[in-house]
C-alpha positions as CSV (number, residue, x, y, z in Angstrom):
1,M,44.3,125.8,124.8
2,L,47.1,123.4,124.0
3,A,47.3,122.3,127.7
4,T,43.1,122.1,127.6
5,I,43.5,119.7,124.6
6,I,45.7,117.2,126.0
7,L,44.2,117.4,129.9
8,A,40.9,116.1,127.6
9,A,43.1,113.6,125.9
10,E,44.1,112.1,129.1
11,T,41.2,111.9,130.4
12,A,39.4,110.7,127.5
13,A,41.6,107.8,127.3
14,S,41.7,107.1,131.1
15,H,38.1,106.7,130.6
16,A,38.2,104.9,128.2
17,D,33.9,103.9,128.6
18,H,33.7,107.1,128.1
19,T,34.9,107.5,124.9
20,P,31.8,107.7,122.8
21,F,30.4,111.1,124.8
22,Y,33.6,112.3,124.5
23,V,33.8,111.7,120.6
24,A,29.5,112.7,120.5
25,G,30.3,116.0,122.2
26,G,33.5,116.9,120.8
27,L,31.2,116.5,117.3
28,L,28.3,118.4,118.7
29,A,30.7,121.5,119.3
30,A,31.7,121.3,116.0
31,W,28.5,120.9,115.0
32,A,28.6,123.9,115.9
33,I,30.9,126.0,115.2
34,A,30.7,125.1,111.8
35,V,26.5,126.6,111.9
36,G,27.6,129.3,114.0
37,A,30.8,130.8,111.1
38,L,27.5,129.1,108.3
39,G,25.2,131.9,109.8
40,V,27.7,134.8,110.2
41,L,29.1,134.0,106.5
42,R,25.7,133.2,105.2
43,P,22.6,134.9,106.9
44,A,20.3,134.1,104.4
45,V,21.0,130.2,104.8
46,T,18.5,130.3,107.4
47,D,15.7,132.0,105.2
48,G,13.2,130.0,104.5
49,D,14.1,127.0,102.9
50,V,14.8,123.6,103.1
51,S,18.1,123.9,104.8
52,H,17.5,125.7,108.4
53,L,15.2,122.0,108.9
54,V,18.7,120.1,107.7
55,I,20.8,121.8,110.4
56,M,17.4,122.0,113.2
57,G,17.6,118.2,112.7
58,G,21.6,118.4,112.8
59,T,21.3,120.0,116.1
60,I,18.7,118.3,117.4
61,V,19.8,114.6,116.6
62,L,23.3,115.3,117.9
63,A,21.9,116.8,120.8
64,A,19.7,113.6,122.0
65,V,22.4,111.3,120.7
66,T,24.9,113.3,123.8
67,L,23.0,113.2,126.1
68,A,21.8,110.2,125.8
69,L,25.6,108.8,125.7
70,A,26.3,110.8,129.2
71,V,23.3,109.0,130.9
72,A,24.3,105.2,129.4
73,T,28.2,106.2,129.8
74,G,27.3,108.0,133.2
75,S,28.4,106.2,136.1
């Protein structure tokens, strides 16, 4: 795991123009982990109140930004 993180950091450093994509991808991954943990710890959070709209909206926005940055920074 540590070797993977180090390799990812070296790759990001050698491709400085791809940094916004890496940041957005990291935020999307962290969001996915947080939402998954929230769903496991508090399953009722998605039962009909506004929080499920916030979760879906945040996911859509982060995914769209990540996708846009992947296209924009792609070589």
